[in-house]
N, C-alpha and C positions, 0 to 999 in steps of 0.2 A: 654959259648961255644952256638953259636945257633946250634938250630936244623933244618935239612933239612923242608922245607915244602912239605906235600907230595904230587905227580904232580899227575894230572886229566889230560885225554885224556876225550874232550867234544868236540860233533861234536851239528854243528847248525847247518839252511840249504843252507843260500846265505848271502855272509860275503854284496852282495848290496841291494837287495831286504829286508828289514823288516819287514818279516812276523812275524807270531806270534812263534815260535821254537824259531827262531833268537833273538825277542824281551828278550822271558824267557830266554835264555842261557846268553846273556850278562848282565841281570838283576844277575843274579848265578854268571857271572865271575865278576863284580863288587864290589857287596855284599861282595863277598869269598874272596876276590884274597889276605889280608891278611895271611888267614888261607892257603890256595892251590897254589900250581904254577899250575896254567891253559893252558893248550894245546891246542887254539881253533883248530878243525875242520873243513871247510869248505866244503861242498858240493856245490860250485858254479856248474852252468848249464849256459850256453848263448845259444843254443837252447831248445825245445820244452816243456818249461814251463809248459805247460796248458795239456800234455800229461805224467807226470812224474810219474804218479801211471801207468802206462801201458807197456806189454812186447812190446817191438818193439825195432828197431837197435841206437835208440838215446841214447836210457836206457841202451843198451847194453853197448854202447861207454861208456858212464860216469860210471857202475857199475865198468868195469875195471879199467877206470883213477881214480876214488873216492879207490877202492880196492889197487889199487899201493899205492898209496898218505896215506892211512891208515896204512898200511904195512910198510912202512916208518917214519912214524910216533914215530908208536910200536916200532924199531930196533931203532931210532934216540934216541927217550926220554926216554922209558923205563917208561912211567907214571905206578904208583900204582892200578889206577881205569881207565876204560875205561866208558863214560856214552854218550850214544849213545841213540835218537831218534827211537821209534818203533809207524809204522803206518802201514796205509793198502794196499790191494792190495800187486803188487811183491815186492814194498817197505816192505813191513812183511819180507819176505826170506832175504831180502840184507841187513837190521838191525841185524836179528838176525844173519847172517852168521859175518858178521863183530863184532858183539858180541864174536863169539865165536874163531872168528883170535885171537880176544885181551886178551883172554883166554890160547891161545896158548902160545905167548907171555909173559904171567906170569901176566898180568892186571886180576883186581877184573872185574868186569861186573855188569854195574847197567843200567839196560832198563829202557826207560822214554816213557811209554803211551800215545802216541798222536792219531787224530785222530774221526773225530765227529762222523762216520760212524763207527766204531770199533765193535761197538756190534753186528750189522746186518752182517757187512761184515766175522765178527768170526764165527757167526752160520751157517755162509753159506758154510765154506771151512769143506772138510773132506780125507778121506784115508788118503792117505799118506804123503800128504802135512799137516794135521791139525797134523799128529803124528809126523812132522821132525819140527814143529813147538812149540807144547809141549814140547819136549826133550831138544828145545835149550830154551824158557823160562824156565824149569824146574831145568836148569842147571847157570841158572844167581844166583849173589850174592844177588842182591834185584830188586824189580820191582817197578816204583815209578808211582804211576797212579794219579790225578786229582782231584779225591772226594770220598765219601764214596760210590756212586754208583757202579763206576769204582772197588775199591776195590773189596767191593761183589759180582761184574761182574767175575773177575777175579779168585776169590776165586774158583770157582766152576769145575776150571778146573786147577787150578797150584797149588802148595805147597809148593812154595816159597815163602820168606819173603814179603812182600806187602804193602807200606808206599805210604799214603796222604802226597803228596804237592802242594798245590794250588800252580796258577798263578803267579808270580810276576809281575808287570808290568815295564815300565822303568822309570826309578827316575828322570829325566826330565819331563817326560809329569806330572804323581805323582804332583811334586814341582809345578810347571805351572798350574795346573785346580783346584789342589784342593778348591781353595777357589772362584772360578767357579761363578756370578750370572747368573740363567736364567729368572730371575723373569720379565723382558720385552722383552722378547725370544719367538720365536713361531714356527724357522723352523725345521724341522726334520733333522734328519744325519742316513742314512746306511753306516755302513764300513765292510767290509770283500770280501771276494773271488767273482767277480760278475760272480754268477749261478744261475741253477734252484734251488740247495739242499739249497744255503742261502736265496730262498724266494724273489731272487730279482724279480722274474717275477711276485710274487704276488702284488710285489709292483707297480709295472707296471700298472697291472689291478687294482687297490686299486685308484691310482691316476685320472687313466681314469675316473673310478664311483665319485669321488670326485670336479671334477674339476667345477661343475655346481654347487656347493652347498658349498665348502667354500674355502676360501683363503690360502694355504698355498704353499711351495717349501721344496722339498727333495733334499738334496745333497746326490748324492754316490758315496763312494767312497773303492777304491777298483783294485785293475789287475783281468783279469778274468780267472775263475776256468777253464772253457772249451773252446775249440777253436772256436773261434765265436762268444760265449757267449757276449761280448763288442757288435757286431756289429749286432745280436738280439735285444739288448737291444734298443737300437739307431735306427732301426728300429722300435720297437714299440714305441719308442715316439714320431715317425715323423708322424705311423700310426692315434695314436691319437693325434697329436697337444698338447704334451705335455713339449712343450719345453719351457712354462711357469714357467714352475710348478714343473719339474727335471731336475738338472743339474749332469750331468757324469762330475765327475773332474779324476778319474783316480787314483790311488795311490799316497798318500803323507803322507810324513816323516818329522820329528823334526819339527820345530816352524811350515810349515803349517799344518801338520798333527793338532796341538794344538790350532792352529786358527782356526781351521774349528769347534773343537769343540766346544770354543768358543762362537761360533756364533750361533747356534744350542741352542733349548732347550729341543728335544723330540729326544731318539734313536729307530729306528725301527728296529727290527732283526727278521724277520718272518722266522727262519731254522726251516729245516726239520731236521737235525741231528746234536749234538756238541757232543764233550767234556765237559771242561768247556771255553768257547770262553773268550779269553783274551779280545775280546774287551767290551764286556759287563761289565766288571770290569773295562776297562778305564772310559766308559762312568758313571757308579756308583761313581766313583774318582770324574770325572767333576759335579756331580751333573744333568744331565740329567735324566727326566723321561726314564724310560724305556717300550716300546712294543717289548716282544719279545714270544717267545713259552717255554713250558713248558720239553724241551729238557735233555737232558745230568744229569748234575751236578746240573743246576740252581733252581729244586724245595729242595734244601738242605739249599739254601742260600737267595732266593728270595722269597716275600708272594703277591699272588696275590692280588691285589686293596692296598697293604699295604706298597712296596717296589718296585714294579713291576705290568703289566698289562699281564696279560696270555691270548695267541690268539691260538686256534689251527692252526698248523702247514696246510697252504692251503687257508685256510676258509677270504676269500678275504674280505668276511661281517665283519667280527671281526675286521679282521685288520682295514677297512675303520670306524665302531662303535668309534673303539678305538682311532684313530685321531683326530677325529671330537671331544671326549669328551675331549683332553687334548688341544685341540687349543683353546676350549670355556670354559672348565673351569680353571680360572688361582688357582684358590687355590690348586687344586687336582694337577695339573702339579707342579707344587713347590713343593707341599709334598711329592710326590711320589720321585723325585730328590731329595730332603735333606734326606727320609728315604735309598732309594739305596744310597747313600755317607756316610751312617750310619751303613748299609752294610758290608762298606770296611772297615771304619776305624776299628768298632769288630773283624770283623775274617779273612779281607782280606790285610794284613798292611803288608807289606816286611819285616821290622824286625821278623812277626813271623816265614814266609815263608824260610825264612835261617836260621832261628833257626832250623826248621823240616828239610831240606837240610845238613845241615851241622851235625847232630845228625845221619845220613842216614850212611854219609861220615864217619864218626867217629867210628860207629859201622859193617862198611864193612871192614877197614882198623885192626880194633883188630881181624876180622875174619882171616888175612894173614895169 
């Protein structure tokens, strides 16, 4: 007699735009669908995507729309576990409330902490808001975090079970890029939200300094993080006459994303705040030499000048020097790319990540 698979209502961000959380959720579902009956919950947005962290009329509309659908799925499917991403700003209360409601309907509550600036955001919220958040967090059955750094950070305030699960990448992307060869390539690639927090304006300023020193090309892939940030980037490119050096491609998915990684050799990601950026893992899989900042969990996995080049956030001069070094030094560029891929193979392969999540689900279910 077959046993019924446990059901998990799992939230992603958007069914259409394949952002980081969508990619991670997809990998979880694909990897563990033989063990669990996953019920995807997509919080699709047609409007206000660049203001989704703000408290405004558009977000109030989407809040009630998503809440209605969330309750509907809880009633219809009666999931054993509700798995929901926890992020910053007003989405904190939204995610915690959705998990709280799932508990009312009998589901075990698994929160999944995302958001590169969550530590700074968390340290600034006070009073009743902090009290409400702490009460909700401490009522969870498990909080998943992306690294030891975040485990240590959250343990200062909450007393529940905190588990580390690293970010898995898309299966197809891994299969297509794991054997990528960067030996005869020198193009640079940025993938992420186009805005100040990811260091995109620093990249443009850096390109302006380098345009008379070396020959290079930077591909920028991603959608805008703040309203009009794409316009600002293009205006800077025009002002500095960088059309020859920088190409803004917008968001790319599937094979187009794979292709752009294969065309480049250096991954440039001078972000100011991160949790554990999925794009760095993708760059490591593809064997790209990585220039990034030592933010979030990255120093737990990568070592400066051995598997990555770390630069200070906002330090345009350091970014420029790192670019010059990797373009001129073929041996170092190739060795850094190979070392980054080795980090992925040893620590971040999907099989281990899925085993960790499976163990968490099983532990939570045993406590029903």
